[in-house]
C-alpha positions as CSV (number, residue, x, y, z in Angstrom):
1,M,128.9,105.7,138.7
2,K,129.2,109.3,139.6
3,H,127.6,110.7,136.4
4,V,124.6,108.3,137.0
5,R,124.3,109.6,140.5
6,A,124.5,113.2,139.2
7,A,121.7,112.5,136.7
8,C,119.6,111.0,139.6
9,C,120.2,114.2,141.6
10,I,119.2,116.3,138.7
11,N,116.0,114.4,138.2
12,S,115.3,114.7,141.9
13,G,115.9,118.4,141.7
14,A,113.6,118.7,138.7
15,M,110.8,117.0,140.8
16,Q,111.5,119.4,143.7
17,V,111.5,122.4,141.4
18,T,108.2,121.2,139.9
19,G,106.8,120.8,143.4
20,L,107.9,124.4,144.3
21,I,106.3,125.7,141.1
22,K,103.0,124.2,142.2
23,H,103.1,126.2,145.5
24,T,104.5,129.5,144.1
25,P,102.4,132.6,143.3
26,I,102.3,131.4,139.7
27,N,100.0,128.6,140.7
28,Q,97.8,131.1,142.5
29,A,97.8,133.3,139.4
30,R,96.0,130.4,137.8
31,K,93.1,130.9,140.2
32,S,93.0,134.7,139.5
33,G,93.3,134.2,135.8
34,S,96.5,136.1,135.3
35,L,98.3,133.2,133.6
36,T,96.9,130.6,131.3
37,W,97.6,126.9,131.6
38,A,99.8,127.1,128.5
39,W,102.1,129.8,130.0
40,R,102.5,127.8,133.2
41,F,103.4,124.7,131.2
42,V,106.0,126.7,129.3
43,L,107.6,127.9,132.5
44,R,107.8,124.4,133.9
45,F,109.1,123.1,130.6
46,V,111.9,125.7,130.5
47,G,112.8,125.0,134.1
48,L,113.0,121.2,133.5
49,W,114.9,121.7,130.3
50,I,117.6,123.8,132.0
51,L,117.9,121.3,134.8
52,F,118.4,118.4,132.3
53,L,121.0,120.4,130.4
54,L,122.8,121.2,133.6
55,G,122.6,117.5,134.4
56,G,124.5,116.8,131.2
57,V,127.2,119.3,132.1
58,V,127.5,117.8,135.6
59,A,127.7,114.3,134.2
60,W,130.5,115.4,131.8
61,G,132.4,117.3,134.4
62,S,132.3,114.2,136.7
63,E,134.2,112.2,134.1
64,N,137.6,113.6,135.3
65,A,136.9,112.3,138.8
66,T,137.4,108.7,139.9
67,H,134.5,106.4,138.8
68,L,133.8,103.1,140.3
69,P,131.3,100.6,138.9
70,A,128.5,99.5,141.3
71,G,129.9,97.1,143.9
72,A,133.6,97.9,143.2
73,S,136.1,98.9,145.8
74,P,138.6,101.9,145.6
75,L,142.2,101.1,144.8
76,S,144.3,99.8,147.6
77,A,147.5,101.6,148.7
78,S,149.7,99.1,146.8
79,Q,147.5,99.3,143.7
80,A,147.6,103.1,143.9
81,T,151.4,103.1,143.7
82,C,151.1,100.8,140.7
83,R,148.8,103.2,138.9
84,P,149.7,103.6,135.2
85,H,150.3,107.1,133.9
86,V,150.7,108.6,130.4
87,I,154.1,109.9,129.4
88,S,153.4,111.4,125.9
89,V,151.1,111.3,122.9
90,R,152.5,111.7,119.4
91,T,151.2,111.2,115.9
92,A,152.7,110.6,112.4
93,A,151.3,110.0,108.9
94,Q,152.0,106.9,106.9
95,R,151.3,106.3,103.2
96,V,149.2,103.3,102.5
97,V,150.1,101.2,99.5
98,P,147.0,99.7,98.0
99,G,146.9,95.9,98.5
100,V,149.8,96.0,101.1
101,D,148.9,96.0,104.8
102,S,151.9,97.2,106.8
103,A,151.4,97.2,110.5
104,K,154.7,98.8,111.2
105,P,154.6,102.4,112.4
106,P,156.8,105.0,110.7
107,D,160.2,105.6,112.2
108,E,160.2,109.4,112.1
109,A,158.2,112.6,111.8
110,W,156.4,112.1,115.1
111,L,154.6,115.2,116.3
112,P,153.4,115.8,119.9
113,V,149.6,116.2,120.2
114,S,146.8,116.3,122.7
115,F,143.4,114.7,122.6
116,P,141.2,115.2,120.7
117,D,143.3,115.6,117.6
118,T,142.5,115.8,113.8
119,W,144.7,116.3,110.8
120,H,142.5,118.9,109.0
121,S,145.2,121.6,109.5
122,R,148.2,119.3,108.8
123,G,147.2,118.1,105.4
124,A,147.5,114.3,105.6
125,P,149.0,112.8,102.4
126,Q,146.8,111.1,99.8
127,E,145.8,107.5,100.5
128,S,147.2,107.7,104.0
129,A,146.8,106.2,107.5
130,V,147.6,108.2,110.6
131,W,149.4,106.6,113.6
132,Y,149.0,107.7,117.2
133,R,151.6,106.7,119.7
134,L,150.5,106.7,123.4
135,D,153.5,106.1,125.6
136,W,152.7,105.2,129.2
137,E,154.5,103.8,132.2
138,L,153.6,100.8,134.4
139,P,155.4,101.2,137.7
140,C,155.0,97.5,138.7
141,Q,154.7,94.0,137.3
142,P,151.8,93.4,134.9
143,S,150.6,90.5,137.1
144,E,150.0,92.9,140.0
145,V,147.5,95.2,138.3
146,S,144.9,95.3,135.5
147,V,145.0,98.1,132.9
148,A,142.2,99.2,130.6
149,L,142.1,101.4,127.5
150,A,139.1,103.4,126.1
151,T,138.6,105.9,123.4
152,Q,135.8,108.1,122.2
153,G,136.2,107.1,118.6
154,F,138.3,107.0,115.4
155,S,137.8,109.2,112.3
156,L,136.8,107.1,110.4
157,A,138.1,103.6,111.2
158,G,141.0,102.2,113.2
159,E,143.0,99.5,114.8
160,V,144.7,99.2,118.2
161,F,148.0,97.5,119.3
162,S,149.4,97.1,122.7
163,N,153.2,96.9,122.4
164,H,152.7,95.6,118.8
165,E,150.1,93.0,119.9
166,L,146.8,93.5,118.0
167,L,143.9,94.2,120.3
168,W,141.2,95.2,117.9
169,R,140.5,96.2,114.3
170,D,137.5,97.7,112.5
171,M,135.6,95.5,110.2
172,Q,136.4,97.7,107.2
173,V,139.7,99.5,107.0
174,Q,139.5,100.0,103.3
175,E,136.8,101.8,101.4
176,P,134.0,101.6,102.2
177,L,135.4,102.3,105.7
178,S,133.7,101.5,108.9
179,R,132.3,104.6,110.7
180,S,133.8,104.5,114.2
181,W,134.0,108.3,114.6
182,N,131.2,108.4,117.2
183,V,131.6,104.9,118.7
184,P,133.3,104.8,122.1
185,R,135.3,101.5,122.7
186,Y,136.8,99.8,125.7
187,W,139.5,97.2,126.0
188,L,141.1,95.4,129.0
189,L,144.8,95.1,128.0
190,P,146.0,91.5,128.1
191,T,148.8,90.8,130.6
192,S,150.8,89.1,127.9
193,S,151.1,92.4,126.0
194,L,152.3,94.4,129.0
195,K,155.7,94.9,130.6
196,A,157.0,96.7,133.7
197,G,158.2,100.2,132.9
198,E,157.5,101.9,129.6
199,N,154.7,100.6,127.3
200,T,153.2,101.9,124.1
201,I,149.7,101.9,122.7
202,W,149.7,102.1,118.9
203,L,146.5,103.4,117.3
204,R,146.3,103.5,113.5
205,V,143.4,105.6,112.1
206,Y,142.2,105.1,108.5
207,S,140.5,107.8,106.5
208,V,140.0,108.8,102.9
209,P,141.5,111.7,100.9
210,H,140.0,115.1,101.7
211,L,138.4,113.7,104.9
212,A,140.7,114.6,107.9
213,P,141.6,111.6,110.0
214,G,141.7,112.0,113.8
215,L,141.5,110.3,117.2
216,W,139.2,111.5,119.9
217,E,140.0,111.5,123.6
218,T,141.7,108.2,124.7
219,R,142.5,107.1,128.2
220,V,144.7,104.5,129.9
221,G,144.2,103.5,133.6
222,P,142.6,101.2,136.1
223,P,139.6,99.3,134.7
224,S,137.1,100.8,137.2
225,E,137.9,104.3,136.2
226,I,138.3,103.7,132.5
227,Y,135.1,101.7,132.3
228,A,133.1,104.3,134.1
229,W,134.4,107.0,131.7
230,Y,133.6,104.7,128.8
231,E,130.0,104.2,130.0
232,A,129.6,108.0,130.4
233,R,130.9,108.6,126.8
234,R,128.6,105.8,125.5
235,A,125.6,107.4,127.1
236,L,126.4,110.8,125.6
237,Q,127.5,109.5,122.1
238,R,125.1,106.5,121.6
239,S,122.2,106.5,124.1
240,L,121.3,110.2,123.7
241,P,121.1,110.0,119.8
242,M,119.0,106.9,120.1
243,L,116.6,108.6,122.5
244,N,116.6,111.6,120.1
245,I,115.7,109.5,117.1
246,A,113.1,107.5,119.0
247,V,111.3,110.6,120.4
248,T,111.4,112.5,117.2
249,G,110.4,109.5,115.1
250,V,107.4,108.7,117.2
251,L,106.2,112.3,117.1
252,G,106.8,112.4,113.4
253,L,104.8,109.2,112.7
254,I,101.9,110.5,114.8
255,F,101.6,113.7,112.9
256,L,102.3,111.9,109.6
257,F,99.2,109.7,110.2
258,F,97.3,112.8,111.3
259,W,98.2,114.6,108.0
260,L,97.4,111.5,105.9
261,L,93.9,111.4,107.5
262,R,93.5,115.2,107.2
263,P,95.6,116.5,104.2
264,S,94.3,120.0,104.9
265,E,96.4,120.2,108.1
266,A,99.7,121.2,106.3
267,T,101.3,122.0,109.6
268,A,101.2,118.4,110.7
269,G,102.6,117.3,107.4
270,W,105.6,119.6,107.5
271,F,106.3,118.6,111.1
272,A,106.4,115.0,110.0
273,A,108.8,115.9,107.1
274,M,111.0,117.9,109.4
275,A,111.1,114.9,111.9
276,L,112.0,112.5,109.1
277,A,114.9,114.7,107.8
278,W,116.2,115.2,111.3
279,N,116.2,111.5,112.0
280,V,118.2,110.8,108.8
281,F,120.7,113.4,109.9
282,M,120.9,112.0,113.5
283,G,121.3,108.5,112.0
284,S,124.9,109.5,111.1
285,F,125.7,109.6,114.8
286,L,124.8,106.0,115.2
287,I,125.6,104.1,112.0
288,S,128.9,102.2,112.2
289,S,128.6,100.2,109.0
290,P,129.2,101.7,105.6
291,W,126.1,100.0,104.2
292,P,124.1,101.1,102.2
293,W,126.5,103.7,100.8
294,Q,129.3,102.7,98.5
295,D,131.9,105.0,100.0
296,S,132.5,107.5,102.8
297,Y,131.9,110.4,100.4
298,A,128.3,109.3,99.8
299,V,127.7,109.4,103.6
300,V,128.9,113.0,103.7
301,R,126.6,113.9,100.8
302,W,123.5,112.2,102.3
303,V,124.1,113.6,105.8
304,T,124.5,117.1,104.5
305,V,121.4,116.8,102.3
306,A,119.4,115.6,105.3
307,F,120.5,118.6,107.3
308,I,119.6,121.0,104.4
309,L,116.2,119.4,104.1
310,Y,115.7,119.6,107.8
311,A,116.4,123.3,107.9
312,C,114.1,123.9,104.8
313,T,111.2,121.9,106.2
314,F,111.7,123.6,109.6
315,C,111.1,127.0,108.0
316,L,108.0,125.8,106.2
317,F,106.7,124.2,109.3
318,T,107.0,127.4,111.3
319,W,105.4,129.4,108.5
320,R,102.5,127.1,108.2
321,F,102.1,127.1,112.0
322,A,101.8,130.9,111.9
323,N,99.4,130.7,108.9
324,V,101.6,133.0,106.8
325,R,102.6,132.5,103.2
326,Y,105.7,133.9,101.7
327,R,105.2,132.6,98.2
328,R,108.2,134.3,96.7
329,S,110.5,133.4,99.6
330,E,109.3,129.8,99.5
331,R,110.1,129.5,95.8
332,V,113.5,131.0,96.4
333,L,114.1,128.6,99.3
334,W,113.1,125.5,97.3
335,G,115.2,126.7,94.3
336,L,118.2,127.2,96.6
337,T,117.7,123.8,98.3
338,A,117.4,122.0,94.9
339,A,120.6,123.8,93.7
340,A,122.5,122.8,96.9
341,I,121.4,119.2,96.6
342,V,122.5,119.0,93.0
343,I,125.8,120.6,93.8
344,L,126.4,118.1,96.7
345,A,125.5,115.2,94.5
346,L,127.8,116.2,91.6
347,V,130.7,117.9,93.3
348,P,134.0,115.9,93.2
349,P,135.5,114.5,96.4
350,A,138.3,117.1,96.3
351,V,135.9,119.9,97.2
352,L,133.1,117.9,98.8
353,V,134.1,118.7,102.4
354,P,134.3,122.5,101.9
355,A,131.0,122.3,100.0
356,A,129.4,120.4,102.8
357,V,130.7,122.8,105.4
358,W,129.4,125.8,103.4
359,G,126.0,124.1,102.8
360,A,125.6,123.2,106.5
361,G,126.8,126.7,107.5
362,L,124.4,128.4,105.1
363,Y,121.4,126.4,106.2
364,G,122.4,126.5,109.9
365,S,122.4,130.3,109.6
366,L,119.0,130.1,107.9
367,F,117.8,128.0,110.8
368,I,118.9,130.5,113.4
369,F,117.6,133.5,111.3
370,N,114.2,131.8,111.0
371,C,114.0,131.3,114.8
372,L,114.7,135.0,115.2
373,F,112.2,135.9,112.4
374,F,109.5,133.9,114.1
375,Q,109.8,136.1,117.2
376,R,108.8,139.1,115.0
377,I,105.9,137.1,113.5
378,A,104.6,136.0,117.0
379,W,105.1,139.1,119.1
380,R,103.9,141.6,116.4
381,G,100.8,139.6,115.6
382,E,101.7,139.1,112.0
383,G,100.7,135.4,112.2
384,T,97.4,133.9,113.3
385,G,96.4,130.9,115.3
386,K,96.8,129.7,118.9
387,G,100.2,129.1,120.5
388,M,102.1,131.6,118.5
389,R,104.0,133.0,121.5
390,L,104.5,129.6,123.0
391,M,106.1,128.4,119.8
392,A,108.2,131.6,119.7
393,L,109.6,130.8,123.2
394,C,110.3,127.3,122.2
395,L,112.2,128.4,119.1
396,L,114.1,130.9,121.1
397,T,115.8,128.1,123.0
398,F,117.1,126.8,119.7
399,I,119.2,129.8,119.0
400,P,122.0,129.5,121.6
401,I,122.1,125.7,121.2
402,A,122.4,125.8,117.4
403,L,124.9,128.7,117.5
404,L,127.2,126.9,120.0
405,D,127.1,123.6,118.1
406,F,127.6,125.4,114.8
407,L,130.7,127.3,116.2
408,S,132.0,124.0,117.6
409,L,131.5,122.3,114.2
410,L,133.6,125.1,112.6
411,R,136.1,124.6,115.4
412,V,135.8,128.3,116.5
413,I,135.1,127.1,120.1
414,H,135.4,123.7,121.8
415,L,132.5,122.0,123.5
416,P,133.0,118.8,125.5
417,F,129.9,117.3,123.8
418,S,127.2,118.4,121.4
419,L,124.2,120.2,123.0
420,T,121.8,119.2,120.3
421,P,121.2,115.5,121.3
422,W,120.3,116.8,124.8
423,S,117.9,119.5,123.7
424,A,116.4,118.1,120.5
425,P,114.1,115.5,122.0
426,I,112.7,118.0,124.6
427,T,112.2,120.8,122.1
428,A,110.7,118.5,119.5
429,T,108.3,117.3,122.2
430,M,107.5,120.8,123.1
431,M,106.7,121.7,119.5
432,A,104.5,118.7,119.2
433,L,102.7,119.5,122.4
434,I,102.0,123.1,121.1
435,L,100.9,121.7,117.8
436,A,98.6,119.2,119.5
437,W,97.3,121.9,121.8
438,R,96.4,124.0,118.8
439,F,94.6,121.1,117.1
440,S,92.8,120.4,120.4
441,S,91.6,124.0,120.6
442,H,90.4,123.9,117.0
443,Q,88.6,120.7,117.8
444,K,86.8,122.3,120.8
445,Q,85.8,125.2,118.5
446,I,84.4,122.8,116.0
447,E,82.5,121.0,118.8
448,R,81.0,124.3,120.0
449,F,80.1,125.2,116.5
450,N,78.5,121.8,116.0
451,Q,76.4,122.3,119.1
452,D,75.2,125.7,118.0
453,L,74.6,124.2,114.5
454,S,72.6,121.4,116.0
455,V,70.4,123.8,118.0
456,T,69.9,125.9,114.8
457,V,69.1,122.9,112.7
458,E,66.6,121.6,115.3
459,R,64.9,125.0,115.4
460,T,64.8,125.2,111.6
461,R,63.5,121.6,111.4
462,E,60.6,122.4,113.6
463,E,59.8,125.5,111.6
464,L,60.1,123.5,108.4
465,T,57.8,120.8,109.8
466,A,55.2,123.3,110.6
467,S,55.5,124.9,107.2
468,L,55.3,121.5,105.5
469,H,52.2,120.7,107.5
470,S,50.6,123.9,106.4
471,R,51.5,123.3,102.8
472,H,50.2,119.7,103.1
473,T,46.8,121.0,104.4
474,L,46.7,123.5,101.6
475,A,47.5,120.8,99.1
476,L,44.6,118.7,100.3
477,R,42.3,121.7,100.0
478,N,43.5,122.3,96.5
479,A,42.9,118.6,95.7
480,R,39.3,118.8,96.9
481,L,38.8,122.0,94.8
482,E,40.3,120.3,91.7
483,E,38.1,117.3,92.3
484,R,35.0,119.5,92.4
485,L,36.1,121.2,89.2
486,Q,36.7,117.8,87.6
487,I,33.2,116.7,88.6
488,A,31.7,119.9,87.1
489,H,33.6,119.3,83.9
490,D,32.5,115.7,83.8
491,L,28.9,116.7,84.4
492,H,29.1,119.3,81.7
493,D,30.9,117.2,79.1
494,G,29.4,113.8,79.9
495,M,25.8,113.8,81.3
496,G,25.2,117.4,80.1
497,S,25.9,116.6,76.5
498,T,23.8,113.5,76.7
499,L,20.8,115.5,78.0
500,I,21.2,118.2,75.4
501,R,21.5,115.6,72.6
502,T,18.3,113.8,73.9
503,I,16.3,117.0,74.2
504,A,17.3,118.1,70.7
505,Q,16.2,114.8,69.3
506,I,12.9,115.0,71.1
507,E,12.3,118.6,69.9
508,H,13.0,117.8,66.3
509,T,11.0,114.6,66.2
510,K,7.4,115.1,65.2
511,A,6.3,111.8,66.6
512,N,6.5,110.9,70.2
513,P,9.7,109.1,71.0
514,D,9.2,105.4,71.6
515,A,9.9,103.7,74.8
516,R,13.1,102.0,73.6
517,H,14.7,105.3,72.6
518,M,13.8,106.9,75.9
519,L,15.2,103.9,77.8
520,A,18.5,104.0,75.9
521,A,18.9,107.7,76.6
522,L,18.1,107.2,80.3
523,K,20.6,104.3,80.5
524,S,23.3,106.4,78.8
525,M,22.8,109.2,81.4
526,R,22.8,106.6,84.2
527,D,26.1,105.2,83.0
528,D,27.6,108.7,82.7
529,L,26.4,109.6,86.2
530,R,27.8,106.4,87.6
531,Q,31.2,107.0,86.1
532,I,31.2,110.6,87.4
533,I,30.4,109.4,90.9
534,D,33.0,106.6,90.8
535,S,35.7,108.9,89.6
536,G,34.9,111.7,92.1
537,T,34.5,109.8,95.4
538,G,38.0,108.7,96.2
539,E,39.5,107.6,99.5
540,S,40.1,110.1,102.3
541,A,43.7,111.1,102.8
542,V,44.6,108.3,105.1
543,A,47.4,105.8,104.6
544,L,45.7,102.4,105.1
545,E,47.6,99.5,106.7
546,T,47.4,97.0,103.9
547,P,47.0,97.2,100.1
548,T,43.8,95.1,100.4
549,L,42.1,97.6,102.6
550,W,43.2,100.4,100.2
551,L,42.0,98.6,97.1
552,A,38.7,97.2,98.3
553,P,36.4,100.3,97.6
554,L,37.9,100.8,94.2
555,R,37.5,97.1,93.3
556,H,33.9,97.1,94.5
557,R,33.0,100.1,92.3
558,F,34.7,99.0,89.1
559,V,34.0,95.3,89.2
560,R,30.2,95.8,88.8
561,L,30.7,98.3,86.1
562,L,33.1,96.1,84.3
563,E,30.8,93.1,84.6
564,T,28.0,95.1,83.1
565,L,30.2,95.8,80.1
566,D,31.3,92.1,80.0
567,V,34.9,93.0,80.9
568,A,36.8,90.4,83.0
569,S,39.1,91.9,85.7
570,E,42.0,90.5,87.8
571,W,43.3,92.2,91.0
572,H,46.7,91.1,92.3
573,V,48.0,92.7,95.5
574,P,50.3,91.5,98.2
575,K,49.3,91.1,101.9
576,S,51.5,94.0,103.0
577,W,52.9,97.1,101.3
578,P,56.3,96.6,99.6
579,V,56.9,100.2,100.6
580,Q,54.7,101.9,103.1
581,P,53.1,104.9,101.3
582,S,52.1,108.2,102.9
583,A,48.5,109.6,102.9
584,A,49.3,111.8,99.9
585,Q,50.8,108.9,98.0
586,C,47.7,106.7,98.8
587,L,45.4,109.4,97.4
588,A,47.5,109.8,94.3
589,L,47.5,106.0,93.7
590,T,43.7,106.0,94.1
591,R,43.3,108.7,91.5
592,F,45.6,106.9,89.2
593,V,43.5,103.7,89.4
594,E,40.2,105.6,88.9
595,E,41.6,107.4,85.9
596,A,43.0,104.3,84.3
597,M,39.9,102.2,84.9
598,T,37.6,105.0,83.6
599,N,39.7,105.1,80.4
600,V,39.3,101.4,80.0
601,V,35.6,101.7,80.3
602,K,35.2,104.7,78.0
603,H,37.8,104.1,75.3
604,A,39.6,100.8,75.4
605,A,36.8,98.4,74.3
606,A,38.7,95.8,76.2
607,R,37.6,92.3,77.2
608,R,40.1,91.9,80.1
609,V,41.9,94.2,82.5
610,V,44.6,93.3,85.1
611,L,45.8,95.3,88.1
612,R,49.1,94.3,89.8
613,L,50.9,95.8,92.9
614,E,54.3,94.3,93.5
615,P,57.8,95.1,94.8
616,E,60.7,96.1,92.5
617,P,63.1,93.2,91.8
618,D,65.9,94.8,93.9
619,N,63.5,95.7,96.7
620,T,64.1,99.4,96.3
621,G,60.5,100.3,95.8
622,M,57.2,99.1,94.4
623,R,55.2,99.4,91.2
624,L,51.5,99.5,90.4
625,C,50.5,98.4,86.9
626,I,47.2,98.3,85.0
627,E,47.0,96.4,81.7
628,D,44.1,95.8,79.3
629,D,43.7,94.1,75.9
630,G,41.8,96.9,74.3
631,V,42.3,98.7,71.0
632,G,45.1,100.8,72.3
633,F,46.0,104.3,71.1
634,D,48.9,106.2,69.5
635,L,50.6,107.9,72.6
636,D,52.6,110.4,70.6
637,A,49.7,111.4,68.4
638,V,47.4,111.9,71.5
639,L,50.1,114.0,73.2
640,N,50.8,116.1,70.1
641,A,47.1,116.7,69.4
642,G,46.4,118.1,72.9
643,L,43.9,115.4,73.7
644,S,45.9,114.0,76.7
645,V,44.2,115.8,79.6
646,G,43.9,112.6,81.6
647,I,47.5,111.5,80.8
648,H,48.9,114.9,81.9
649,S,46.8,114.8,85.0
650,M,48.1,111.4,85.9
651,S,51.7,112.3,85.2
652,R,51.6,115.5,87.3
653,R,49.9,113.6,90.1
654,I,52.5,110.8,90.2
655,A,55.4,113.3,89.9
656,R,54.2,115.1,93.0
657,I,54.5,112.0,95.2
658,G,58.0,111.4,93.9
659,G,57.1,108.6,91.5
660,T,57.4,107.9,87.8
661,L,54.6,107.0,85.3
662,H,55.4,104.8,82.2
663,I,52.8,104.3,79.5
664,T,53.0,101.8,76.6
665,S,50.2,101.1,74.1
666,E,49.6,99.1,71.0
667,P,46.6,97.3,69.6
668,G,45.7,94.5,72.0
669,K,47.8,95.8,74.9
670,T,47.9,99.0,76.9
671,L,50.1,99.1,80.0
672,L,50.3,101.9,82.6
673,C,52.8,101.6,85.5
674,V,53.6,103.8,88.4
675,Y,57.1,103.3,90.0
676,L,57.4,104.5,93.6
677,G,60.9,104.3,95.2
678,A,61.5,103.5,98.9
679,G,62.8,107.1,99.6
680,A,60.2,108.9,97.5
681,A,58.4,111.7,99.3
682,P,55.5,113.8,98.3
683,I,56.5,117.2,96.9
684,A,54.9,120.2,98.5
685,G,51.8,121.2,96.5
686,P,48.4,119.7,95.5
687,A,48.1,116.0,96.0
688,T,46.4,115.6,92.6
689,A,46.5,117.2,89.2
């Protein structure tokens, strides 16, 4: 078909133009840095868009020429002389009686018309059907030639007769009516319905009150020509809207998922909402069944509401893209939109069409105004973000298209076909590409920021590691100093007091002290010295490989002392650490064991002591517990009396390694437990209290 060949030529021309662009000075400007990649893309996009639009015009213009299907031959000389030709086209209204189906056309009031024709200016009577009478002449016998009939569509439903023989009828010719207004149809007229000479095609169009019935362009002629014309109209009226919906729907879903994953990207969300509203509006070009609406008026309401929402979301999308907020204008826009939707939902059918036209006109004007207003935002730098001027150029192409289609809708001008189905997929793709380009630029900025942040974090980590090492060294020094102070205190309070007491007794005793008294004093000083030595000579700050190696020196010291005091001891440790401790944690645990065992020796009067090291039941850490069967003590009373120097020392020491100390005591049982989690880390500071 010629329109197909024209489209192929246009595509070939687009490829040639793209190739020329690659070798023009624009391409060399890329090397010199005068034009960015985005600007080159826009220039190519605009060029291709113009070529495709011209392709549509060429395809439409070729409809009036002779079209032949692939493989068909031109008409022979005899067939050319038998070519049918139209004599006249007339129309008349007929009142429809509910429940009565009269297929007989009216006898009078026929008006001459030309296609396309609508009754909006004639005022069709209520509950009416409109007849169109197409008289044509067949110069030869019906058996000598084939004749075809095609039409662009009926408004809203229809039926066709060839010399009073029914050819076709819509599925619904009563409310809810079928929607054949944008469905081209083709019929091959049966020979039985034809006669030599004058013939008549009767077309009855059904509508509803307040919606003007009409019949679009209809042709009679040779099947090769009529079918080619029908295919061209089908491509324009059906295939292009399908392509429009497919492209816009895919882009809308992509950005909808992107918005769902990143709700902060409001631009993507508004683009998805705009695409959804647009597809609902474009769906009216494709639906031929009245479902799911209960009548034709409901379709008008929904289609108009979809267009209003499209224009509203389009404005919000462009404003979010520009990173500008017009809070008062947005409130007014949403209020106006809500009012328009309520009016369309409640308005009676008698004024529905004027209300829909006014609503579409108002929001169509808002759409065009917003495209112009965005030019101000972009070129004056009022908005922020990448791609502002690219988006402005894209929206600039909307203005003539929307204006021409809007004037055609108001019947101010006549267009052979709507420009929007041609331009909408390309412009929607362009907007999506600009939006994706912006997101990609933002992602690159984030990646560069992350790289810089990684370098800064690594440098800071190294500095922090050095600082922590210094603090750890200082903590160990402080621990040694505190241990020396503790030894001095123990010497003063323990062995020193024993010496002073013994010396005083000897001085105040007139007789020489006996050997037993001296031996007891020496034994007491020996025990005090042993305890001081045992409590002051802990492990070096090294994390040993196994609990057995860590506990062996402690066990050796205290077992002999406990045996001397007739105290039984049990030492239960696993073969490996439940949680590998650090050097500071090992030192703190050592001091805990020393302090606890010393308290057992000095104060508990116990007969049995048990040490257990075991993992937590949920394997999130380990615990070290020491239990004795001594006299116990009142924990609250000791703490309140200020006699708990050892307990406070243990608590601070365990807290510094990230652990927790729990103490319970009663006569016959005292239990001290240290809980050390898997993620516990020593706190900067001295390793011991």
